[in-house]
PADOVEX-375856 format. One record per residue (C-alpha): residue number from 1; z, x, y. Coordinates in steps of 0.5 Angstrom, whole numbers, always signed. Layout:
N
+-----+-------+-------+-------+
!   n !     Z !     X !     Y !
+-----+-------+-------+-------+
! NUM !     Z !     X !     Y !
...
+-----+-------+-------+-------+
% end
This chain:
140
+-----+-------+-------+-------+
!   n !     Z !     X !     Y !
+-----+-------+-------+-------+
!   1 !  +108 !    +5 !  -101 !
!   2 !  +103 !    +9 !   -99 !
!   3 !   +98 !    +6 !   -95 !
!   4 !   +91 !    +9 !   -93 !
!   5 !   +91 !   +11 !   -86 !
!   6 !   +84 !    +8 !   -83 !
!   7 !   +86 !    +7 !   -76 !
!   8 !   +91 !   +12 !   -71 !
!   9 !   +93 !   +12 !   -64 !
!  10 !   +93 !   +19 !   -61 !
!  11 !   +97 !   +21 !   -55 !
!  12 !   +96 !   +27 !   -50 !
!  13 !  +103 !   +27 !   -47 !
!  14 !  +105 !   +30 !   -40 !
!  15 !  +110 !   +29 !   -34 !
!  16 !  +106 !   +25 !   -30 !
!  17 !  +101 !   +22 !   -35 !
!  18 !  +100 !   +20 !   -42 !
!  19 !   +92 !   +20 !   -45 !
!  20 !   +91 !   +16 !   -50 !
!  21 !   +85 !   +15 !   -55 !
!  22 !   +84 !   +12 !   -62 !
!  23 !   +81 !   +14 !   -68 !
!  24 !   +78 !   +12 !   -75 !
!  25 !   +79 !   +16 !   -81 !
!  26 !   +73 !   +12 !   -84 !
!  27 !   +68 !   +14 !   -79 !
!  28 !   +72 !   +21 !   -77 !
!  29 !   +71 !   +19 !   -70 !
!  30 !   +76 !   +19 !   -64 !
!  31 !   +75 !   +15 !   -58 !
!  32 !   +79 !   +16 !   -51 !
!  33 !   +81 !    +9 !   -49 !
!  34 !   +86 !   +10 !   -43 !
!  35 !   +91 !   +14 !   -39 !
!  36 !   +98 !   +11 !   -37 !
!  37 !  +102 !   +14 !   -31 !
!  38 !  +109 !   +15 !   -32 !
!  39 !  +114 !   +11 !   -29 !
!  40 !  +120 !   +14 !   -26 !
!  41 !  +119 !   +20 !   -31 !
!  42 !  +119 !   +15 !   -37 !
!  43 !  +113 !   +13 !   -41 !
!  44 !  +110 !    +6 !   -39 !
!  45 !  +113 !    +3 !   -46 !
!  46 !  +111 !    -4 !   -45 !
!  47 !  +104 !    -2 !   -44 !
!  48 !  +104 !    +3 !   -50 !
!  49 !  +107 !    -3 !   -54 !
!  50 !  +101 !    -7 !   -52 !
!  51 !   +96 !    -2 !   -54 !
!  52 !   +99 !    -1 !   -61 !
!  53 !   +99 !    -9 !   -62 !
!  54 !   +92 !    -9 !   -59 !
!  55 !   +89 !    -3 !   -64 !
!  56 !   +94 !    -4 !   -70 !
!  57 !   +94 !    +3 !   -72 !
!  58 !   +97 !    +5 !   -78 !
!  59 !  +100 !   +12 !   -75 !
!  60 !  +101 !   +15 !   -69 !
!  61 !   +98 !   +23 !   -67 !
!  62 !  +102 !   +27 !   -62 !
!  63 !   +99 !   +33 !   -59 !
!  64 !  +105 !   +38 !   -59 !
!  65 !  +105 !   +43 !   -53 !
!  66 !  +106 !   +50 !   -56 !
!  67 !  +103 !   +57 !   -53 !
!  68 !   +98 !   +60 !   -57 !
!  69 !  +102 !   +64 !   -61 !
!  70 !  +106 !   +58 !   -63 !
!  71 !  +112 !   +59 !   -59 !
!  72 !  +115 !   +53 !   -56 !
!  73 !  +114 !   +52 !   -48 !
!  74 !  +117 !   +48 !   -43 !
!  75 !  +114 !   +41 !   -45 !
!  76 !  +115 !   +42 !   -52 !
!  77 !  +122 !   +39 !   -52 !
!  78 !  +120 !   +33 !   -48 !
!  79 !  +114 !   +31 !   -53 !
!  80 !  +119 !   +32 !   -58 !
!  81 !  +123 !   +26 !   -55 !
!  82 !  +117 !   +22 !   -54 !
!  83 !  +115 !   +23 !   -61 !
!  84 !  +122 !   +21 !   -63 !
!  85 !  +122 !   +15 !   -59 !
!  86 !  +115 !   +13 !   -61 !
!  87 !  +118 !   +13 !   -68 !
!  88 !  +124 !    +9 !   -67 !
!  89 !  +120 !    +3 !   -62 !
!  90 !  +114 !    +2 !   -67 !
!  91 !  +117 !    +4 !   -74 !
!  92 !  +110 !    +8 !   -75 !
!  93 !  +109 !   +15 !   -78 !
!  94 !  +108 !   +20 !   -72 !
!  95 !  +104 !   +26 !   -74 !
!  96 !  +105 !   +32 !   -69 !
!  97 !   +99 !   +37 !   -68 !
!  98 !   +98 !   +43 !   -64 !
!  99 !   +95 !   +41 !   -58 !
! 100 !   +93 !   +48 !   -55 !
! 101 !   +87 !   +48 !   -51 !
! 102 !   +86 !   +41 !   -51 !
! 103 !   +86 !   +39 !   -44 !
! 104 !   +82 !   +46 !   -42 !
! 105 !   +77 !   +43 !   -48 !
! 106 !   +77 !   +36 !   -45 !
! 107 !   +76 !   +39 !   -38 !
! 108 !   +71 !   +44 !   -40 !
! 109 !   +67 !   +38 !   -43 !
! 110 !   +68 !   +33 !   -37 !
! 111 !   +66 !   +39 !   -32 !
! 112 !   +59 !   +39 !   -35 !
! 113 !   +58 !   +31 !   -33 !
! 114 !   +63 !   +30 !   -28 !
! 115 !   +66 !   +33 !   -22 !
! 116 !   +73 !   +34 !   -24 !
! 117 !   +78 !   +33 !   -18 !
! 118 !   +85 !   +30 !   -16 !
! 119 !   +82 !   +23 !   -17 !
! 120 !   +80 !   +23 !   -24 !
! 121 !   +85 !   +28 !   -28 !
! 122 !   +86 !   +21 !   -32 !
! 123 !   +79 !   +23 !   -35 !
! 124 !   +82 !   +29 !   -37 !
! 125 !   +88 !   +26 !   -40 !
! 126 !   +85 !   +21 !   -45 !
! 127 !   +79 !   +26 !   -47 !
! 128 !   +85 !   +31 !   -49 !
! 129 !   +88 !   +25 !   -53 !
! 130 !   +81 !   +24 !   -56 !
! 131 !   +81 !   +32 !   -58 !
! 132 !   +88 !   +32 !   -61 !
! 133 !   +86 !   +26 !   -65 !
! 134 !   +79 !   +29 !   -67 !
! 135 !   +83 !   +35 !   -69 !
! 136 !   +88 !   +31 !   -73 !
! 137 !   +82 !   +27 !   -77 !
! 138 !   +78 !   +34 !   -78 !
! 139 !   +84 !   +36 !   -82 !
! 140 !   +85 !   +30 !   -86 !
+-----+-------+-------+-------+
% end
């Protein structure tokens, strides 16, 4: 069954927070939606399930952390494990996209409008997720 993907949810996975965005292939647009805090070093699976039930995506997009030269970094294995768990829990296709510089790009965009400090780093995470989704959409 080859269903055309029209709606996705994307993730910017971090050890402290996971930025989340939604994307639509019809409008080719991504929108930051929220940032979830990790709970005792694990994703907030009930909150993720609630978001997936609410948005009903046909696919999940995960930003993969690599160095600029394409080599794996310290986070790559953690994100691979997150991808595997997403596939097993939600039986949705998981597309991995290189997220190099997405957090930096998000921070740069947000700094134009906001002062970034410890209290609003979650804004960077969800904006980075939107950049990851937008990059995936642009490749489709």
